[in-house]
N, C-alpha and C positions, 0 to 999 in steps of 0.2 A: 413646752417645747424642749426643755432641758438643754438649751444652748447657753454657753457662757458668753458668746459675743457674735455679732453679725456685722458684715460689711455689705452695704446696699449701694447699688449704682443706679443712675437715672439717665435717661436720654430725653431731653425736652424740658419744657418749663410750662408754667401756667397751670392748667388743670392737673397735669401729672404731678406737680408739686404738692397738691393737696394730698394725694395718695402717698407720696414719698414721705412728707413730713408727718402724716398721721401714722404711718408704719414705724417711723423712728420713735414717735411718742409712745405708741403701744408697746414696743420693745423696751423702751426706757422705763416706763411705769411698772414693768414686770421685773425690773432689776437686771435686764440683759444689756450688756454694754453694746453700743451701736456707733459705728462710724460709716462713712459713705463717700462716694465719688459723684460729683454733680457739676455740670457746666453752669456756673453762676455769672462770673465776670462782673461787669458794672451794669448790665442791662437785664440780667435774668435772675435777679434776687428772688428768694422764695416769696410766694404770694401769701403764705401763712407761715407763722413761726411758732416754735415752742422751745422748751428748755433742753431738748435732746439733740439739737443740731450743731453743737459745739465741736463735733468731730468730723464734720463734712469737709472733704478736700475739694477745692475748686479746680477743675481740670482745664480751665481757660488759660491759654498761653499767649494771647495777643497782647501787645503793649498797652492798648487803650481799653482792654477788657470787653471787647465786643466780638461777636461771632464774625468770622472771616471766611473767605474762600481759599485760604492758604492751608495746604495739607499739613497736618501736625499741630495746628493751633487750636483745634476744637475737640480733641480727643484725649483719652487718658493714655498715659505711657507707664512704663515700669516704675518710674520714680513716684508717680502719683499713688500707685498701688502699694508701694513700700511705705509711703507716708500714712496711708489709711491703716495699714497693718500695724505700724508702730503706735499710732493713736489708739487703736483697738486694744493692743496689749497693755498700754498704760491705763486705759479705762478698766480693763479686766482686773489688773492688779489693785486698782483703787476699790473695786467692788469686793475683792477678796478681803480687804482690810476692814470692811464694814461688819 
């Protein structure tokens, strides 16, 4: 792939988490820094986990961590993207030192 880093986003949970987490793992095992954006909250934690999910930014913004019908509580915003980018840059620097 020749990529130094990847930011992955996801919409949904459950079965799509399997593909999402597997993609993160496949990138990580190849030495490619990976971060991402995902709605997790308190009710949508990943159904499978691995060692490469430490850079995932939760885009949930409701106080109790659940999906709501309030506009702006269930979607990513510019700040979320900046967080994911900053995490990716840190991971890429760490990989350069190896």
